[in-house]
Legacy VTK file of the C-alpha trace (Angstrom):
# vtk DataFile Version 3.0
C-alpha trace
ASCII
DATASET POLYDATA
POINTS 153 float
-34.314 -54.482 47.296
-35.299 -57.544 45.094
-33.664 -57.657 41.724
-34.539 -59.760 38.640
-33.525 -58.996 35.054
-33.239 -60.794 31.660
-31.979 -59.648 28.300
-35.690 -57.961 27.781
-36.359 -56.311 31.203
-35.012 -55.166 34.373
-37.313 -55.591 37.531
-36.400 -54.016 40.707
-38.418 -54.112 44.197
-38.569 -52.227 47.728
-40.131 -52.164 50.381
-40.555 -47.984 51.441
-41.520 -47.538 55.168
-44.229 -45.127 54.233
-47.680 -45.073 53.625
-49.160 -45.931 50.323
-50.720 -42.404 49.690
-47.374 -40.557 50.278
-45.545 -43.313 48.018
-47.969 -42.486 45.399
-47.667 -38.931 45.854
-43.604 -39.156 45.432
-44.163 -40.838 42.103
-46.760 -38.640 40.597
-46.574 -35.555 41.669
-44.060 -34.404 38.785
-42.696 -31.734 41.425
-41.907 -34.672 44.057
-40.739 -36.962 41.841
-38.060 -34.641 40.024
-36.807 -33.730 43.918
-35.465 -37.828 44.166
-35.581 -38.743 40.375
-33.118 -35.769 39.431
-35.572 -33.945 37.165
-36.779 -30.649 36.999
-40.522 -30.096 35.291
-43.298 -27.734 34.939
-45.277 -30.182 33.332
-47.900 -31.734 35.353
-48.250 -35.780 34.924
-51.253 -37.301 32.763
-52.048 -40.361 31.109
-51.548 -39.813 27.352
-49.114 -36.797 27.523
-45.786 -36.197 27.048
-43.708 -34.459 29.648
-40.256 -32.586 29.210
-37.808 -31.854 31.758
-34.556 -30.413 32.605
-32.203 -33.506 34.607
-30.598 -31.732 37.111
-28.000 -34.639 38.164
-24.716 -33.390 37.961
-22.733 -34.350 35.064
-26.145 -34.794 32.883
-27.484 -31.611 32.994
-26.990 -31.537 29.132
-29.632 -34.352 28.519
-32.998 -33.727 27.293
-35.767 -35.654 29.502
-38.722 -36.472 27.661
-41.186 -39.308 28.926
-44.982 -40.313 27.063
-47.214 -40.812 30.066
-49.236 -44.547 29.655
-51.005 -45.051 32.723
-51.989 -43.577 36.177
-54.252 -45.639 38.109
-54.272 -44.072 41.047
-52.182 -45.603 44.132
-52.015 -48.983 41.993
-50.011 -47.845 38.544
-47.920 -45.267 36.885
-46.228 -46.177 33.513
-44.485 -44.494 31.128
-42.583 -44.852 27.784
-39.106 -43.240 26.711
-35.697 -44.172 25.057
-33.549 -45.798 27.472
-29.635 -44.486 28.687
-30.190 -41.490 25.802
-27.473 -39.985 27.337
-25.897 -38.495 24.467
-27.418 -34.952 23.623
-26.472 -34.909 20.117
-27.897 -38.126 19.503
-31.514 -38.292 17.733
-33.381 -41.156 19.542
-36.860 -40.382 17.985
-36.808 -42.969 15.333
-36.019 -45.504 18.238
-38.329 -47.950 20.145
-39.368 -47.073 23.593
-39.062 -49.010 26.496
-42.034 -49.071 28.719
-41.481 -48.353 32.821
-43.843 -49.519 34.949
-44.412 -48.606 38.609
-46.593 -51.243 40.586
-47.370 -49.322 44.132
-49.170 -52.293 46.509
-49.601 -51.994 50.704
-47.691 -54.800 52.628
-47.227 -54.792 56.027
-44.854 -52.254 57.490
-45.341 -49.993 54.572
-45.728 -50.095 50.686
-43.788 -52.299 47.884
-42.829 -50.279 44.670
-41.568 -52.814 41.899
-40.459 -51.034 38.936
-40.225 -52.959 35.808
-38.588 -51.642 32.502
-38.747 -53.914 29.368
-38.551 -53.682 25.618
-34.754 -54.072 25.610
-34.849 -56.381 22.800
-36.503 -53.850 20.435
-33.192 -51.298 21.510
-30.935 -51.295 18.423
-28.121 -53.617 18.506
-25.277 -50.812 18.841
-27.233 -49.419 22.058
-28.955 -52.090 23.670
-26.406 -53.501 26.449
-24.993 -49.909 26.978
-29.030 -49.290 27.205
-29.569 -52.164 29.817
-26.778 -51.909 31.900
-26.835 -48.235 32.602
-30.949 -48.693 33.304
-29.549 -51.372 35.242
-28.102 -49.195 37.642
-29.761 -46.234 37.283
-33.456 -48.079 38.803
-30.646 -49.557 42.086
-29.982 -45.990 42.702
-33.441 -44.301 41.590
-34.714 -46.808 44.466
-32.595 -45.621 46.845
-33.404 -42.296 46.046
-37.323 -42.982 46.527
-36.649 -44.798 49.623
-34.780 -41.988 51.244
-37.501 -39.413 49.795
-40.320 -40.447 50.992
-38.656 -42.243 54.502
-37.323 -39.031 55.497
LINES 1 154
153 0 1 2 3 4 5 6 7 8 9 10 11 12 13 14 15 16 17 18 19 20 21 22 23 24 25 26 27 28 29 30 31 32 33 34 35 36 37 38 39 40 41 42 43 44 45 46 47 48 49 50 51 52 53 54 55 56 57 58 59 60 61 62 63 64 65 66 67 68 69 70 71 72 73 74 75 76 77 78 79 80 81 82 83 84 85 86 87 88 89 90 91 92 93 94 95 96 97 98 99 100 101 102 103 104 105 106 107 108 109 110 111 112 113 114 115 116 117 118 119 120 121 122 123 124 125 126 127 128 129 130 131 132 133 134 135 136 137 138 139 140 141 142 143 144 145 146 147 148 149 150 151 152
């Protein structure tokens, strides 16, 4: 796994030993996505749609999960906007800027490369910026491991 960070963006890259179509389904089928990401939703992913879900990760079940799907470019790019590290269920994050999460998918020898980029942290309110950056930086490391286990099983 490769890692790149600046103050405004987090990047993680992994080569998955799975066909591109399999990886794409794990990213964009909301049920499959939920299995490895740790959410449950009845909503299908579609560009322009807001998806609400229940977090299923132990200790975070109280956290609301909501993403605004931006782009679904088949087997190439899946992106959404969300409020990063929005884990305080009693706080209203709606007036804060969102970050952009992009999954770039490419076929490579031996499998599929997935590069996740989350950008826009410099716009997060200063009081939350460092926690959001650190939390999501670790979160994306874990999620890359989760998708690898999911698609390579």
